C-alpha positions as CSV (number, residue, x, y, z in Angstrom):
1,M,17.7,-2.8,6.2
2,A,14.0,-2.3,6.5
3,N,12.2,-3.3,9.8
4,S,8.3,-4.2,8.3
5,L,6.5,-5.1,4.9
6,I,2.8,-4.2,4.8
7,S,0.4,-5.8,2.0
8,I,-2.3,-2.9,1.8
9,Q,-5.6,-3.8,-0.6
10,I,-7.5,-0.3,-0.8
11,I,-10.9,-0.5,-1.7
12,P,-12.6,3.2,-2.5
13,K,-16.2,3.7,-2.7
14,T,-16.9,5.6,-5.6
15,K,-19.7,7.6,-7.4
16,N,-22.3,5.9,-8.8
17,G,-20.3,2.7,-8.9
18,E,-17.2,4.0,-10.8
19,N,-14.4,2.2,-12.2
20,V,-12.2,1.8,-8.9
21,I,-9.3,1.3,-11.0
22,P,-8.1,5.3,-11.1
23,Y,-8.3,5.5,-7.6
24,V,-6.3,2.5,-7.2
25,D,-3.4,3.9,-9.8
26,E,-3.5,7.2,-7.8
27,A,-3.6,5.2,-4.4
28,I,0.0,3.3,-6.2
29,K,1.2,7.1,-7.3
30,I,1.6,7.7,-3.7
31,I,3.4,4.5,-2.7
32,Q,5.6,5.0,-6.1
33,D,6.4,8.5,-4.8
34,S,7.6,7.7,-1.3
35,G,10.7,5.8,-2.5
36,V,9.6,2.9,-0.4
37,K,10.5,-0.3,-2.2
38,Y,7.2,-2.0,-3.3
39,E,5.7,-5.1,-5.5
40,V,2.5,-4.5,-7.5
41,H,0.2,-7.8,-7.3
42,P,-3.5,-8.0,-8.3
43,L,-5.3,-8.2,-5.5
44,E,-2.7,-6.0,-3.4
45,T,0.7,-3.8,-3.3
46,T,3.2,-4.5,-0.8
47,I,5.6,-2.0,0.9
48,E,8.7,-2.4,2.4
49,G,10.2,0.2,4.8
50,E,10.2,1.3,8.2
51,L,6.8,0.7,10.2
52,E,6.3,4.2,11.3
53,E,6.6,5.7,7.4
54,L,4.5,3.1,5.6
55,F,1.7,4.0,7.7
56,S,2.5,7.3,7.1
57,I,2.2,6.6,3.4
58,I,-1.3,4.2,4.0
59,T,-2.3,7.4,5.8
60,K,-2.0,9.9,2.6
61,M,-3.5,6.8,0.4
62,N,-6.7,6.8,2.4
63,K,-6.7,10.6,2.5
64,R,-6.1,11.2,-1.5
65,M,-9.0,8.6,-1.9
66,I,-11.5,11.2,-0.1
67,E,-9.8,14.2,-1.9
68,I,-10.4,12.6,-5.6
69,G,-13.9,11.8,-4.9
70,S,-14.7,8.8,-2.5
71,S,-16.9,9.1,0.5
72,N,-15.3,6.6,2.3
73,V,-12.1,3.5,1.9
74,I,-12.0,0.2,3.3
75,T,-8.2,-0.5,3.8
76,Q,-6.9,-4.4,4.4
77,I,-3.4,-4.2,5.6
78,K,-1.2,-7.4,6.6
79,V,1.7,-6.1,8.7
80,L,5.0,-8.2,9.3
81,Y,7.3,-5.8,11.5
82,Q,10.7,-7.3,12.5
83,P,12.9,-5.0,14.5
84,S,16.0,-6.9,13.3
85,G,15.0,-6.4,9.9
86,I,12.8,-8.0,6.7
87,T,12.7,-7.6,3.3
88,M,10.2,-9.0,0.5
89,E,13.4,-10.9,-1.2
90,D,13.9,-12.9,2.8
91,L,10.4,-14.1,2.1
92,T,9.8,-14.6,-1.7
93,G,13.5,-14.7,-3.3
94,K,14.1,-18.4,-3.7
95,Y,10.9,-18.5,-5.8
96,R,12.3,-16.1,-8.7
């Protein structure tokens, strides 16, 4: 069972005020390619897994933003670390 949930909002600085959506799509693709469980929401994406693996994904996301042209990136995260195990379903299942 996963020991962490992390919600991520990535805000890349784009050239000449370009639309950030293609950048965000690229960040979400990194999450998709990682194979971890995730949910995309309007203002953030939540990922589920082992803490170290999730931070590695966040690192890749930030580096990718620079590779595709962002001069800097603000990444806001919320972390729930629970060594005994935690899932998104544990927290939100009753609402589905």
